[in-house]
C-alpha positions as a Markdown table, in Angstrom:
| # | Residue | x | y | z |
|---|---|---|---|---|
| 1 | Unk | 41.3 | 13.9 | -18.8 |
| 2 | Unk | 37.6 | 12.4 | -17.1 |
| 3 | Unk | 36.5 | 9.4 | -18.3 |
| 4 | Unk | 32.8 | 7.9 | -18.0 |
| 5 | Unk | 31.6 | 4.6 | -18.6 |
| 6 | Unk | 28.3 | 3.8 | -19.7 |
| 7 | Unk | 25.6 | 1.4 | -18.1 |
| 8 | Unk | 27.0 | -1.5 | -20.6 |
| 9 | Unk | 30.1 | -1.8 | -18.7 |
| 10 | Unk | 30.8 | -2.8 | -15.0 |
| 11 | Unk | 30.9 | -0.3 | -12.4 |
| 12 | Unk | 33.8 | -2.5 | -10.9 |
| 13 | Unk | 35.8 | -1.9 | -14.4 |
| 14 | Unk | 35.3 | 2.2 | -14.1 |
| 15 | Unk | 36.1 | 1.9 | -9.9 |
| 16 | Unk | 39.3 | -0.4 | -10.7 |
| 17 | Unk | 40.5 | 2.0 | -13.8 |
| 18 | Unk | 40.0 | 5.0 | -11.7 |
| 19 | Unk | 42.5 | 3.5 | -8.9 |
| 20 | Unk | 44.7 | 2.9 | -11.9 |
| 21 | Unk | 45.1 | 6.2 | -13.1 |
| 22 | Unk | 44.0 | 8.2 | -9.9 |
| 23 | Unk | 45.9 | 11.7 | -9.5 |
| 24 | Unk | 46.5 | 12.2 | -13.5 |
| 25 | Unk | 42.8 | 11.2 | -14.7 |
| 26 | Unk | 39.4 | 10.3 | -13.6 |
| 27 | Unk | 37.0 | 7.2 | -14.2 |
| 28 | Unk | 33.3 | 7.3 | -13.1 |
| 29 | Unk | 30.8 | 4.8 | -14.0 |
| 30 | Unk | 27.2 | 6.1 | -15.0 |
| 31 | Unk | 25.6 | 4.6 | -11.7 |
| 32 | Unk | 28.0 | 6.8 | -9.5 |
| 33 | Unk | 26.3 | 9.9 | -11.3 |
| 34 | Unk | 22.8 | 8.8 | -12.4 |
| 35 | Unk | 20.2 | 6.2 | -11.7 |
| 36 | Unk | 20.8 | 2.8 | -13.1 |
| 37 | Unk | 17.4 | 3.5 | -15.5 |
| 38 | Unk | 18.6 | 6.9 | -16.4 |
| 39 | Unk | 17.8 | 6.9 | -20.5 |
| 40 | Unk | 21.0 | 7.5 | -22.7 |
| 41 | Unk | 19.7 | 11.0 | -24.2 |
| 42 | Unk | 19.1 | 12.4 | -20.5 |
| 43 | Unk | 22.9 | 11.3 | -19.1 |
| 44 | Unk | 24.2 | 12.5 | -22.3 |
| 45 | Unk | 22.2 | 16.0 | -22.4 |
| 46 | Unk | 23.7 | 16.2 | -18.9 |
| 47 | Unk | 26.9 | 15.6 | -19.5 |
| 48 | Unk | 27.0 | 18.3 | -22.3 |
| 49 | Unk | 26.7 | 21.0 | -19.3 |
| 50 | Unk | 30.1 | 20.0 | -18.4 |
| 51 | Unk | 33.5 | 19.8 | -20.5 |
| 52 | Unk | 36.6 | 17.2 | -20.6 |
| 53 | Unk | 34.6 | 14.0 | -20.6 |
| 54 | Unk | 35.4 | 11.5 | -22.8 |
| 55 | Unk | 32.9 | 8.5 | -22.7 |
| 56 | Unk | 33.5 | 4.8 | -23.0 |
| 57 | Unk | 30.7 | 2.9 | -24.0 |
| 58 | Unk | 29.9 | -0.6 | -24.6 |
| 59 | Unk | 26.4 | 0.4 | -26.6 |
| 60 | Unk | 26.6 | -0.6 | -30.0 |
| 61 | Unk | 23.0 | 0.0 | -30.6 |
| 62 | Unk | 23.6 | 3.7 | -29.8 |
| 63 | Unk | 24.4 | 4.6 | -33.2 |
| 64 | Unk | 21.1 | 3.2 | -34.9 |
| 65 | Unk | 18.9 | 5.6 | -32.6 |
| 66 | Unk | 18.5 | 9.2 | -34.1 |
| 67 | Unk | 18.0 | 10.7 | -30.9 |
| 68 | Unk | 20.6 | 9.1 | -29.0 |
| 69 | Unk | 23.3 | 9.9 | -32.1 |
| 70 | Unk | 22.6 | 13.8 | -31.9 |
| 71 | Unk | 22.6 | 13.9 | -28.1 |
| 72 | Unk | 26.4 | 12.7 | -28.1 |
| 73 | Unk | 26.9 | 14.9 | -31.0 |
| 74 | Unk | 25.6 | 17.6 | -29.1 |
| 75 | Unk | 27.5 | 16.9 | -26.1 |
| 76 | Unk | 30.3 | 17.2 | -27.7 |
| 77 | Unk | 32.5 | 14.7 | -25.9 |
| 78 | Unk | 34.9 | 12.4 | -27.5 |
| 79 | Unk | 33.0 | 9.1 | -27.4 |
| 80 | Unk | 34.8 | 5.7 | -27.5 |
| 81 | Unk | 32.3 | 3.0 | -28.9 |
| 82 | Unk | 33.5 | -0.9 | -27.9 |
| 83 | Unk | 33.1 | -3.4 | -30.5 |
| 84 | Unk | 29.9 | -5.4 | -30.3 |
| 85 | Unk | 30.8 | -8.6 | -28.2 |
| 86 | Unk | 32.9 | -6.6 | -25.5 |
| 87 | Unk | 30.4 | -6.9 | -22.6 |
| 88 | Unk | 30.3 | -10.8 | -23.6 |
| 89 | Unk | 33.8 | -11.7 | -22.8 |
| 90 | Unk | 35.0 | -12.5 | -19.4 |
| 91 | Unk | 35.8 | -9.7 | -16.9 |
| 92 | Unk | 39.3 | -10.2 | -16.5 |
| 93 | Unk | 39.8 | -10.1 | -20.4 |
| 94 | Unk | 38.0 | -6.5 | -20.3 |
| 95 | Unk | 40.1 | -5.5 | -17.6 |
| 96 | Unk | 43.4 | -6.8 | -19.7 |
| 97 | Unk | 42.1 | -5.3 | -23.0 |
| 98 | Unk | 41.0 | -2.1 | -21.8 |
| 99 | Unk | 44.4 | -1.6 | -19.9 |
| 100 | Unk | 46.5 | -2.2 | -22.6 |
| 101 | Unk | 44.6 | -0.1 | -24.9 |
| 102 | Unk | 44.0 | 2.7 | -22.4 |
| 103 | Unk | 47.1 | 4.6 | -23.0 |
| 104 | Unk | 46.2 | 4.8 | -26.9 |
| 105 | Unk | 42.7 | 5.8 | -25.9 |
| 106 | Unk | 44.1 | 8.9 | -23.5 |
| 107 | Unk | 46.4 | 10.0 | -26.3 |
| 108 | Unk | 43.4 | 9.6 | -29.3 |
| 109 | Unk | 41.5 | 12.1 | -26.3 |
| 110 | Unk | 43.7 | 14.6 | -26.4 |
| 111 | Unk | 44.3 | 14.7 | -29.9 |
| 112 | Unk | 40.8 | 15.0 | -31.0 |
| 113 | Unk | 39.2 | 18.2 | -31.9 |
| 114 | Unk | 35.7 | 19.5 | -31.7 |
| 115 | Unk | 34.1 | 19.7 | -35.0 |
| 116 | Unk | 31.9 | 22.6 | -35.6 |
| 117 | Unk | 28.0 | 21.1 | -35.8 |
| 118 | Unk | 29.3 | 17.7 | -35.2 |
| 119 | Unk | 30.6 | 18.1 | -31.4 |
| 120 | Unk | 33.3 | 15.2 | -30.8 |
| 121 | Unk | 33.3 | 12.0 | -31.9 |
| 122 | Unk | 36.0 | 9.2 | -31.9 |
| 123 | Unk | 34.9 | 5.6 | -32.6 |
| 124 | Unk | 37.8 | 3.3 | -31.2 |
| 125 | Unk | 37.0 | -0.5 | -31.6 |
| 126 | Unk | 38.4 | -2.5 | -28.7 |
| 127 | Unk | 38.5 | -5.5 | -30.3 |
| 128 | Unk | 37.9 | -8.7 | -28.4 |
| 129 | Unk | 39.8 | -10.7 | -30.8 |
| 130 | Unk | 43.7 | -11.4 | -29.9 |
| 131 | Unk | 46.8 | -11.7 | -32.2 |
| 132 | Unk | 48.9 | -9.2 | -34.0 |
| 133 | Unk | 46.9 | -8.6 | -36.8 |
| 134 | Unk | 44.1 | -7.4 | -34.7 |
| 135 | Unk | 46.1 | -5.3 | -32.6 |
| 136 | Unk | 48.2 | -3.6 | -35.5 |
| 137 | Unk | 44.8 | -2.8 | -37.3 |
| 138 | Unk | 43.8 | -1.2 | -34.2 |
| 139 | Unk | 46.3 | 0.8 | -33.3 |
| 140 | Unk | 46.0 | 2.0 | -36.7 |
| 141 | Unk | 42.5 | 3.0 | -35.9 |
| 142 | Unk | 43.2 | 4.3 | -32.9 |
| 143 | Unk | 46.2 | 6.2 | -34.8 |
| 144 | Unk | 44.0 | 7.5 | -37.6 |
| 145 | Unk | 41.5 | 8.4 | -35.1 |
| 146 | Unk | 38.5 | 6.6 | -36.0 |
């Protein structure tokens, strides 16, 4: 499985996770494939020509832009949108939280099915809160596929 992290996540997060999953998966950052200034619609359209990408995005505003929503739907890739505030937490906390959730992300991505006319979309909220209630709710959302 191939994972693509957008510009709202640190390139070193992608590169580190690539090393963690090397041989099993691939993790690529936007800046490893495109210019940092590449508009979201453009890279999403280019990735639409390639199958198998799972996109992790820290862009919570993407759902408010109709052109971007159409672009990710048309691409047909599974997309995980990280919870608002994710990019404001300390880098090492991001690493810990993503590492804890990554097996669930892989599992949900494997189970996602294309929807006719809608592409594949899966919004998994990776909470920046701690505690068992937050983890249990997050797990239920991941297991429910939404």
